C-alpha positions in Angstrom: -9.1 -4.2 -40.7 -12.6 -5.2 -41.7 -15.1 -2.4 -41.7 -18.6 -3.4 -43.2 -21.1 -0.8 -41.6 -19.0 2.4 -40.9 -20.2 4.4 -38.0 -20.4 8.2 -37.2 -19.6 10.3 -34.0 -23.3 11.6 -34.1 -25.1 7.8 -34.7 -22.5 6.6 -32.0 -23.2 9.0 -29.2 -27.1 8.5 -30.0 -26.2 4.6 -29.6 -24.7 5.0 -26.3 -27.2 7.1 -24.7 -28.8 3.4 -23.9 -26.1 2.8 -21.5 -24.7 3.9 -18.3 -21.2 4.6 -20.1 -20.6 8.7 -19.8 -20.1 10.9 -22.6 -18.1 9.7 -25.8 -14.9 11.1 -26.0 -13.1 9.3 -29.1 -13.6 6.3 -31.1 -11.4 4.6 -34.1 -11.9 1.3 -36.4 -9.8 -1.8 -35.0 -7.3 -3.2 -37.1 -8.3 -7.0 -36.9 -11.0 -8.9 -37.5 -12.4 -10.5 -40.2 -16.3 -10.9 -40.1 -17.1 -8.2 -37.7 -17.1 -4.4 -37.4 -15.4 -3.2 -34.5 -13.9 -0.2 -32.8 -12.3 1.5 -29.6 -14.5 3.5 -28.0 -13.5 5.9 -25.1 -16.5 7.9 -22.6 -15.8 9.6 -19.3 -16.7 6.4 -17.8 -13.5 3.9 -19.3 -12.3 2.1 -22.4 -14.7 -0.3 -24.1 -15.0 -2.2 -27.7 -18.3 -1.6 -29.7 -18.8 -4.6 -32.3 -21.6 -4.4 -34.8 -22.0 -8.1 -35.5 -22.2 -9.2 -39.4 -21.3 -12.7 -38.9 -24.6 -14.0 -36.8 -28.3 -13.0 -36.5 -29.5 -11.0 -33.4 -31.3 -14.4 -32.7 -28.2 -16.1 -32.0 -26.6 -13.4 -29.9 -28.6 -14.3 -26.4 -27.1 -17.7 -26.9 -23.3 -16.4 -27.5 -23.8 -13.5 -24.8 -25.6 -15.7 -22.2 -22.1 -18.1 -22.5 -19.7 -15.5 -21.9 -21.3 -14.1 -18.9 -21.8 -18.0 -17.6 -18.3 -17.8 -18.5 -17.3 -14.7 -16.4 -19.2 -15.2 -13.5 -17.2 -18.3 -12.7 -13.8 -16.8 -13.1 -13.0 -17.3 -17.1 -11.0 -14.0 -18.0 -13.4 -12.5 -20.5 -14.1 -9.5 -22.2 -17.4 -8.7 -20.5 -20.6 -7.6 -22.5 -22.2 -4.3 -20.9 -25.7 -3.8 -20.0 -28.0 -1.4 -21.5 -30.1 0.5 -19.3 -33.0 -1.8 -20.0 -31.0 -4.7 -18.9 -30.4 -6.3 -22.4 -26.7 -7.6 -23.9 -27.3 -6.0 -27.0 -29.1 -3.6 -29.2 -29.6 -1.9 -32.8 -27.1 0.2 -35.1 -27.0 1.1 -38.5 -29.4 -1.9 -38.7 -27.1 -4.4 -37.5 -26.6 -6.0 -33.9 -24.5 -4.2 -31.8 -22.7 -5.4 -28.6 -20.7 -3.0 -26.1 -17.9 -5.0 -24.1 -15.4 -3.7 -21.7 -12.2 -3.5 -23.2 -9.4 -5.7 -21.7 -5.7 -5.0 -20.9 -3.1 -7.0 -22.6 -2.2 -7.6 -26.3 -3.0 -10.3 -28.9 -0.4 -12.9 -29.3 1.5 -13.1 -32.5 4.0 -16.0 -31.7 2.7 -17.7 -28.4 5.1 -19.3 -26.0 4.9 -22.5 -24.2 4.0 -20.8 -21.0 1.0 -19.1 -23.0 0.6 -22.3 -24.7 -0.3 -24.3 -21.6 -2.2 -21.8 -19.9 -4.6 -21.7 -22.9 -5.2 -25.1 -22.6 -5.8 -25.1 -18.9 -8.4 -22.1 -19.9 -10.0 -24.0 -22.3 -10.2 -27.3 -20.5 -11.9 -25.2 -17.5 -14.5 -23.6 -20.1 -15.3 -27.0 -21.3 -16.1 -28.2 -17.7 -18.3 -24.6 -17.3 -20.2 -25.5 -20.4 -21.2 -29.3 -18.9 -23.7 -27.0 -16.8 -25.5 -25.1 -19.6 -28.0 -26.6 -22.1 -26.9 -27.5 -25.1 -28.2 -25.3 -27.4 -27.5 -23.6 -30.5 -25.7 -26.7 -32.4 -23.8 -26.4 -35.4 -23.2 -29.7 -37.1 -19.7 -29.3 -38.2 -19.6 -32.2 -40.9 -22.4 -31.3 -42.6 -21.2 -27.3 -42.4 -18.2 -28.5 -44.2 -20.0 -30.5 -46.8 -22.7 -28.1 -47.4 -20.2 -25.1 -48.0 -17.5 -27.7 -49.5 -20.0 -28.2 -52.3 -20.8 -24.6 -53.4 -17.3 -24.0 -53.5 -16.1 -27.2 -55.5 -16.5 -25.9 -58.9 -13.9 -22.8 -57.9 -11.3 -25.1 -56.6 -8.3 -26.7 -59.3 -8.5 -31.0 -59.5 -6.1 -31.4 -56.9 -8.3 -29.1 -54.3 -11.3 -31.1 -55.3 -9.8 -34.3 -54.5 -8.3 -33.1 -51.1 -11.6 -32.0 -50.2 -13.3 -34.4 -51.5 -11.0 -36.7 -49.5 -11.3 -35.0 -45.9 -15.2 -34.8 -46.5 -15.7 -38.1 -46.5 -13.1 -38.9 -43.9 -15.2 -36.6 -41.4 -18.3 -39.0 -41.6 -16.0 -41.8 -39.9 -16.0 -39.6 -36.6 -18.8 -40.7 -34.6 -20.0 -37.5 -34.0 -23.1 -38.2 -31.6 -20.7 -39.9 -29.1 -18.7 -36.9 -28.4 -19.0 -34.9 -25.8 -20.3 -31.7 -26.9 -21.8 -28.4 -25.3 -21.1 -24.7 -25.9 -17.6 -23.8 -27.1 -15.6 -20.8 -28.5 -14.6 -22.9 -31.8 -12.5 -19.5 -32.9 -9.5 -19.4 -30.6 -7.2 -18.4 -32.1 -3.9 -16.7 -30.2 -5.3 -12.7 -31.8 -8.5 -13.8 -29.7 -6.3 -13.9 -26.4 -5.2 -11.1 -25.2 -1.7 -11.3 -22.7 0.2 -9.3 -20.7 3.3 -11.2 -20.7 2.7 -14.6 -19.4 -0.7 -13.3 -17.5 -3.7 -14.3 -19.7 -6.0 -10.9 -19.4 -8.8 -12.5 -21.3 -10.4 -14.3 -24.2 -12.3 -12.3 -26.7 -14.7 -12.6 -29.7 -17.0 -15.4 -29.2 -19.1 -14.9 -32.1 -18.6 -18.3 -33.7 -19.4 -19.7 -30.5 -22.3 -22.6 -30.8 -22.5 -26.1 -29.3 -20.3 -28.4 -30.8 -18.3 -31.1 -29.6 -15.4 -30.0 -27.0 -12.7 -32.1 -28.9 -13.4 -30.0 -32.1 -13.1 -26.5 -30.0 -9.4 -28.3 -28.7 -8.3 -29.1 -32.3 -9.2 -25.8 -33.6 -7.1 -24.1 -30.6 -4.0 -26.6 -31.0 -4.0 -25.9 -34.9 -4.4 -22.2 -34.3 -1.5 -22.3 -31.6 1.0 -24.4 -33.1 1.2 -24.0 -36.8 2.9 -21.2 -38.3 1.1 -20.9 -41.8 4.7 -18.4 -42.8 7.0 -21.2 -42.4 4.4 -24.0 -42.9 6.0 -25.8 -39.7 3.6 -27.5 -36.8 4.9 -27.2 -33.7 4.4 -30.8 -32.0 6.1 -29.7 -28.8 3.7 -26.8 -27.9 0.7 -28.8 -29.2 1.8 -31.5 -26.1 1.8 -29.3 -23.8 -1.6 -27.5 -24.8 -2.9 -31.0 -24.7 -1.3 -32.2 -21.5 -2.5 -28.7 -19.8 -5.6 -29.7 -21.2 -6.1 -33.1 -19.8 -5.3 -32.2 -16.4 -8.5 -30.8 -15.8 -10.6 -32.5 -18.7 -9.3 -35.6 -19.7 -10.5 -37.2 -23.1 -12.7 -40.0 -22.9 -12.1 -43.1 -25.3 -14.3 -41.9 -28.0 -12.0 -38.3 -28.3 -8.9 -40.4 -28.1 -10.2 -42.4 -31.5 -11.3 -39.3 -33.3 -8.6 -37.2 -32.3 -6.4 -37.1 -35.5 -9.7 -36.6 -37.4 -10.9 -34.0 -35.8 -7.7 -32.0 -36.3 -7.8 -32.7 -40.0 -11.6 -31.2 -39.6 -10.8 -28.4 -38.2 -8.2 -27.3 -40.4 -10.8 -28.0 -43.4 -13.3 -25.9 -41.7 -10.7 -22.9 -41.5 -9.6 -23.6 -45.4 -13.5 -23.8 -46.2 -14.5 -20.3 -44.7 -11.8 -18.7 -46.1 -12.5 -19.8 -49.8 -15.6 -18.3 -49.1 -14.3 -15.2 -48.1 -12.2 -14.9 -51.3 -15.1 -16.7 -53.8 -18.0 -15.2 -52.2 -17.0 -12.0 -51.0 -19.0 -9.7 -48.4 -18.7 -6.1 -49.7 -17.3 -3.7 -47.0 -16.2 -0.6 -46.6 -12.1 -1.9 -45.4 -12.1 -5.5 -45.4 -9.5 -8.0 -44.4 -9.4 -11.5 -46.0 -6.9 -14.1 -45.3 -5.1 -16.3 -47.4 -6.9 -19.9 -47.7 -3.4 -21.5 -48.8 -2.2 -21.2 -45.5 -4.7 -23.6 -44.0 -4.6 -26.0 -47.2 -1.1 -26.6 -46.3 -1.9 -27.5 -42.8 -4.6 -29.8 -43.7 -2.4 -31.7 -46.4 0.7 -31.6 -43.4 -2.1 -33.4 -40.8 -2.7 -35.8 -43.4 0.7 -37.0 -43.8 2.0 -36.4 -40.4 0.3 -38.9 -37.2 2.9 -37.3 -34.7 -0.3 -36.2 -33.1 -2.1 -39.3 -32.8 -0.9 -39.2 -29.1 -3.7 -39.0 -27.7 -5.4 -42.1 -28.4 
């Protein structure tokens, strides 16, 4: 569980007065998440999730929350931001940007089955189609982000890890980034950010990595997250094909995306390896903090380098 910013009952009661959500009954920290502080909140009006946003600034939130609203307005199941009484989508609590969301039914996945994987491929493609209607705001240059963070981390790595990082940073420069279709993306669609009731998708959560980036990058993040088991170091290539086929039934990859597919899978693995290394070597202090083992993503990166079975997109 990650709780960087503790909240008292009195503070929460005072904050909720800005909403039309009734009176506070109970609240508790959520045993999930890495970068933000989250609480389940129960009021006389229903069930909600409160997020104190630690990972992005208040200036970035309008982009993220408007993106979520655009998706929900067009039928994509997502946790909906609750409007404040003044119409805003976020407030301030304990010097942090605060967002109150509807609490969805369903549970996060730990071992997604083929049907759930197929549904997520379709959903992701629909999201990217809807993103085409939005302006290309808040861009994140993934290659540059990796290069800058990688430079700061390099002295903390073993020699073999340094060589792996330098190789993949160089390989990422071969992608024709400017030729790839891009727009607002989730960028963190791991199975624990998709709530299911059986094989029914109840909704997507945790959009706080959202940015404008290549749709291919978002797809590759999702493929790695849903198809690679860190505990066994196995990649389920059949499941990856299901996701990819479902995705392309709605939004086929163009030629530039096909050519960059294998390299982008590795970029997606590298990006999360680097962020986990950052959390280890440049720790952010918090009351209760969850940190994930970076070696899982390093193993994935090496597997993708050695195995070309997912080049079927090209």
